[in-house]
PLY file of the C-alpha trace (Angstrom):
ply
format ascii 1.0
element vertex 301
property float x
property float y
property float z
element edge 300
property int vertex1
property int vertex2
end_header
7.14 -19.21 -11.67
4.36 -19.09 -9.41
6.85 -19.66 -6.40
9.00 -16.85 -7.79
5.93 -14.45 -7.97
5.01 -15.22 -4.22
8.79 -14.75 -3.09
8.66 -11.33 -5.00
5.53 -10.33 -3.43
6.80 -11.52 0.14
10.02 -9.34 -0.38
7.71 -6.34 -1.22
5.63 -6.87 1.54
8.79 -6.81 4.08
9.85 -3.84 2.60
6.59 -2.09 3.24
7.29 -2.29 6.80
9.93 0.60 6.35
6.99 2.59 4.61
4.54 2.52 7.44
7.36 3.23 9.91
8.40 6.34 7.75
4.90 7.54 7.70
4.18 6.92 11.35
7.24 8.59 12.54
6.77 11.54 10.15
3.39 12.21 11.54
4.38 11.96 15.23
7.38 14.51 14.48
4.56 16.90 12.71
6.41 16.49 9.30
3.72 16.84 6.84
2.81 13.44 5.42
1.65 14.79 2.17
4.84 16.76 1.70
6.94 13.60 2.12
4.82 11.63 -0.38
4.96 14.41 -2.94
8.67 14.87 -2.51
9.40 11.30 -2.84
7.37 10.87 -6.08
9.34 13.98 -7.32
12.56 12.18 -6.52
11.68 8.96 -8.20
10.19 10.73 -11.15
13.41 11.46 -13.09
14.66 8.32 -12.08
11.77 6.57 -14.01
12.01 8.60 -17.08
15.68 7.84 -17.43
15.21 4.01 -17.08
12.62 4.08 -19.46
14.69 6.31 -22.09
17.26 3.55 -21.79
14.91 0.59 -21.65
11.75 1.26 -23.26
8.68 -1.03 -22.69
8.01 -3.47 -25.60
5.36 -2.30 -28.06
1.90 -2.98 -27.45
-1.92 -1.71 -28.21
-2.19 2.04 -27.43
-5.34 1.53 -26.05
-3.74 -1.44 -23.48
-1.10 1.16 -22.46
-3.57 3.78 -21.83
-5.96 1.86 -19.58
-3.17 0.35 -17.83
-1.45 3.52 -16.88
-4.78 5.23 -16.07
-5.49 2.37 -13.56
-2.15 2.75 -12.00
-2.34 6.61 -12.18
-5.77 6.34 -10.30
-3.86 4.03 -7.64
-1.15 6.30 -6.99
-3.85 9.56 -6.68
-5.87 7.53 -4.26
-2.72 6.24 -2.36
-1.93 9.75 -1.59
-5.06 9.94 0.60
-4.45 6.49 1.99
-1.17 7.34 3.18
-2.12 10.77 4.47
-5.23 9.20 6.70
-2.85 6.71 7.98
-0.47 9.13 9.05
-3.22 10.92 10.97
-4.37 7.81 12.42
-0.79 6.80 13.54
-0.07 10.06 15.07
-2.56 9.41 18.18
-3.45 5.89 17.75
-1.52 2.55 17.88
0.67 2.16 14.95
0.43 -1.69 14.96
-3.42 -1.71 15.01
-3.82 1.15 12.50
-1.40 -0.80 10.21
-3.17 -3.93 10.42
-6.56 -2.20 9.59
-5.36 -0.50 6.48
-3.60 -3.67 5.19
-6.77 -5.74 5.75
-8.31 -3.59 2.69
-6.92 -6.70 0.72
-10.52 -8.16 0.93
-11.49 -5.69 -1.60
-9.21 -6.69 -4.47
-9.84 -10.67 -3.59
-13.66 -10.00 -3.75
-13.15 -8.31 -7.28
-11.26 -11.44 -8.44
-14.05 -13.46 -7.30
-16.87 -11.47 -8.75
-15.31 -10.37 -11.94
-12.44 -12.91 -12.88
-13.59 -16.14 -11.89
-11.71 -17.00 -9.05
-13.08 -19.68 -7.37
-14.54 -18.89 -3.71
-13.90 -22.15 -2.03
-14.52 -22.95 1.47
-11.13 -22.14 2.80
-11.34 -18.70 1.16
-14.70 -18.07 2.50
-13.50 -18.76 6.07
-10.63 -16.42 5.18
-13.01 -13.61 4.38
-14.94 -14.27 7.84
-11.45 -14.26 9.72
-10.71 -10.98 8.33
-13.90 -9.36 9.17
-13.81 -10.86 12.40
-10.21 -9.14 12.75
-11.37 -5.69 11.60
-14.25 -6.22 14.54
-11.57 -6.87 16.81
-9.28 -3.63 15.61
-12.33 -1.32 16.00
-13.40 -2.65 19.36
-9.89 -2.60 20.81
-8.74 0.14 23.56
-5.36 1.73 23.91
-4.53 3.63 26.91
-2.12 5.54 25.07
-4.36 6.91 22.33
-6.58 9.86 22.76
-10.48 9.74 21.44
-11.49 7.93 18.44
-10.29 10.35 15.77
-7.94 7.62 15.16
-10.18 4.98 14.33
-12.32 7.32 11.95
-8.96 7.93 10.01
-8.13 4.57 9.85
-11.44 3.40 8.63
-11.50 6.02 5.83
-7.88 4.85 4.96
-8.75 1.28 4.85
-11.91 1.87 2.50
-9.79 3.89 0.14
-6.90 1.47 0.22
-9.34 -1.03 -1.06
-10.00 0.96 -4.14
-6.54 1.78 -4.50
-5.58 -1.90 -4.42
-8.09 -2.89 -6.78
-6.58 -0.20 -9.50
-3.20 -1.20 -8.95
-3.86 -5.20 -9.19
-6.24 -4.88 -12.00
-3.55 -4.70 -15.32
-2.39 -8.14 -14.06
-5.60 -10.00 -15.15
-5.00 -9.15 -18.57
-1.91 -10.63 -20.29
-1.57 -8.00 -22.89
-0.88 -5.27 -20.19
2.47 -7.08 -19.29
4.09 -5.05 -22.07
3.49 -2.13 -19.64
6.44 -2.75 -17.45
7.17 -1.94 -13.61
9.05 1.31 -14.53
6.12 2.41 -16.63
3.70 1.44 -13.88
5.75 3.00 -11.16
5.91 6.45 -13.05
2.03 6.51 -13.54
1.77 5.90 -9.96
4.34 8.69 -9.09
2.28 11.33 -11.45
-0.95 10.28 -9.75
0.57 11.19 -6.36
1.80 14.41 -7.53
-1.58 15.13 -9.32
-3.16 14.64 -5.96
-0.78 16.64 -4.12
-0.99 19.60 -6.19
-4.74 19.65 -6.55
-5.03 19.53 -2.59
-2.24 21.91 -1.60
-2.72 24.44 -4.41
-1.67 27.76 -3.13
-0.14 26.48 0.07
2.88 25.56 -2.00
3.71 29.24 -2.26
3.53 30.21 1.35
6.98 30.94 3.55
5.87 28.20 5.86
6.37 25.61 2.99
9.59 27.10 1.50
10.75 26.68 5.30
9.81 23.17 5.26
11.58 22.57 2.08
14.84 23.96 3.65
14.69 21.62 6.39
16.35 18.22 6.22
13.87 16.23 8.03
11.33 16.19 5.14
13.91 15.04 2.68
15.42 12.41 4.77
11.64 10.74 5.18
11.11 11.51 1.39
14.50 9.85 0.50
13.56 6.70 2.62
10.04 6.56 1.02
11.49 6.60 -2.44
14.05 3.98 -1.80
11.31 1.52 -0.79
9.06 2.53 -3.49
11.82 2.27 -6.27
13.03 -1.33 -4.92
9.33 -2.59 -4.62
7.87 -1.17 -7.84
10.66 -1.45 -10.27
11.76 -5.17 -9.08
9.27 -6.73 -6.67
5.54 -5.96 -6.61
4.15 -5.60 -10.26
6.73 -8.36 -11.43
5.22 -10.63 -8.61
1.64 -9.57 -9.62
2.09 -10.56 -13.10
3.74 -14.08 -12.21
1.15 -14.93 -9.77
-1.50 -13.95 -12.36
-0.05 -15.74 -15.03
-0.20 -18.83 -12.95
-3.95 -18.23 -12.55
-3.95 -17.16 -8.99
-4.09 -13.46 -9.32
-6.58 -13.11 -6.32
-4.05 -14.26 -3.92
-1.31 -11.62 -4.74
-2.40 -9.05 -2.36
-3.08 -11.57 0.39
0.69 -12.73 0.07
1.96 -9.27 -0.22
-0.06 -8.08 2.84
0.62 -10.96 5.16
4.25 -10.49 5.17
4.09 -6.74 5.60
1.53 -7.16 8.52
3.76 -9.56 10.34
6.85 -7.45 9.95
4.92 -4.55 11.21
3.67 -6.23 13.96
7.27 -7.20 15.06
8.31 -3.52 14.45
5.45 -2.03 16.64
6.09 -4.45 19.39
10.06 -4.27 19.46
10.84 -0.61 18.31
7.98 1.20 19.43
7.20 -0.87 22.41
3.68 -0.92 21.84
1.96 -3.88 23.93
-0.38 -6.10 22.13
-3.34 -6.40 24.19
-5.93 -9.22 23.95
-8.34 -7.70 21.42
-5.65 -6.45 18.95
-3.65 -9.80 19.41
-6.88 -11.77 18.60
-7.39 -9.48 15.70
-3.88 -10.03 14.16
-4.19 -13.69 14.56
-7.65 -13.57 12.57
-6.03 -11.23 9.92
-3.23 -13.72 9.48
-5.28 -16.76 9.72
-7.82 -15.26 6.97
-4.80 -14.46 4.55
-3.61 -18.20 4.78
-6.95 -19.33 3.90
-7.89 -16.66 1.09
-4.33 -17.75 -0.63
-5.04 -21.41 -0.21
-5.72 -22.83 -3.49
0 1
1 2
2 3
3 4
4 5
5 6
6 7
7 8
8 9
9 10
10 11
11 12
12 13
13 14
14 15
15 16
16 17
17 18
18 19
19 20
20 21
21 22
22 23
23 24
24 25
25 26
26 27
27 28
28 29
29 30
30 31
31 32
32 33
33 34
34 35
35 36
36 37
37 38
38 39
39 40
40 41
41 42
42 43
43 44
44 45
45 46
46 47
47 48
48 49
49 50
50 51
51 52
52 53
53 54
54 55
55 56
56 57
57 58
58 59
59 60
60 61
61 62
62 63
63 64
64 65
65 66
66 67
67 68
68 69
69 70
70 71
71 72
72 73
73 74
74 75
75 76
76 77
77 78
78 79
79 80
80 81
81 82
82 83
83 84
84 85
85 86
86 87
87 88
88 89
89 90
90 91
91 92
92 93
93 94
94 95
95 96
96 97
97 98
98 99
99 100
100 101
101 102
102 103
103 104
104 105
105 106
106 107
107 108
108 109
109 110
110 111
111 112
112 113
113 114
114 115
115 116
116 117
117 118
118 119
119 120
120 121
121 122
122 123
123 124
124 125
125 126
126 127
127 128
128 129
129 130
130 131
131 132
132 133
133 134
134 135
135 136
136 137
137 138
138 139
139 140
140 141
141 142
142 143
143 144
144 145
145 146
146 147
147 148
148 149
149 150
150 151
151 152
152 153
153 154
154 155
155 156
156 157
157 158
158 159
159 160
160 161
161 162
162 163
163 164
164 165
165 166
166 167
167 168
168 169
169 170
170 171
171 172
172 173
173 174
174 175
175 176
176 177
177 178
178 179
179 180
180 181
181 182
182 183
183 184
184 185
185 186
186 187
187 188
188 189
189 190
190 191
191 192
192 193
193 194
194 195
195 196
196 197
197 198
198 199
199 200
200 201
201 202
202 203
203 204
204 205
205 206
206 207
207 208
208 209
209 210
210 211
211 212
212 213
213 214
214 215
215 216
216 217
217 218
218 219
219 220
220 221
221 222
222 223
223 224
224 225
225 226
226 227
227 228
228 229
229 230
230 231
231 232
232 233
233 234
234 235
235 236
236 237
237 238
238 239
239 240
240 241
241 242
242 243
243 244
244 245
245 246
246 247
247 248
248 249
249 250
250 251
251 252
252 253
253 254
254 255
255 256
256 257
257 258
258 259
259 260
260 261
261 262
262 263
263 264
264 265
265 266
266 267
267 268
268 269
269 270
270 271
271 272
272 273
273 274
274 275
275 276
276 277
277 278
278 279
279 280
280 281
281 282
282 283
283 284
284 285
285 286
286 287
287 288
288 289
289 290
290 291
291 292
292 293
293 294
294 295
295 296
296 297
297 298
298 299
299 300
């Protein structure tokens, strides 16, 4: 079951390349990333409710369900800001570096596993942490002739920090076997509600302006939202949460995000090089190599 869990997480990470591509492309075309996220969640919401009406979760203690849903709700709430900041960074900065920086936030759930859940901090894993920190230093020091100023670095750093909290909230329920009764669809639904809550909180009266109505009448924002919803549906329903549970059941919950992120990091590096034609210079290349080496070391049991 451990191998199946890892395979599901690799598939989920690969699908995230589409997510990063959508966010970056929308930002460069001045399509509001917050609106893309909110509409994507709105598309997924009735699907999730419909699936749960047909195939409800097994019974579990009310407090377990509540705490699990709150944890995933918080993850979805923060993910709204993670993707918004990432979109701002990708608009003017190198997409490959931004993506790698944000995904390196996996060190946060890994450390949480070590500190709170008894995951062993072996020599290999300690080396992996050092390699990821070195990667972040390389990304921060890297220069890119196509980017303007340092605003993209600040946005990427803030996205990285929030992603660390977001990933902890998303991964937390998988450490508790009783939370497995709260299935992938319920967790996805809670994350969607979190994203919508963040959007409504931040946009407020701006939703009733003529400019926003004009945006909704355009096809571009709906195409991006549809792609994002498709990726999230496949990843959330069939891949990510199921993979989290299987890996955690095998006693290796702390390696879930390293496996997930390493696959999406490699995939996005290929996308940014082949599709976006971003040249991989010395420091970013070294940073990517350090990040991947760190992921392998952290995943070493």
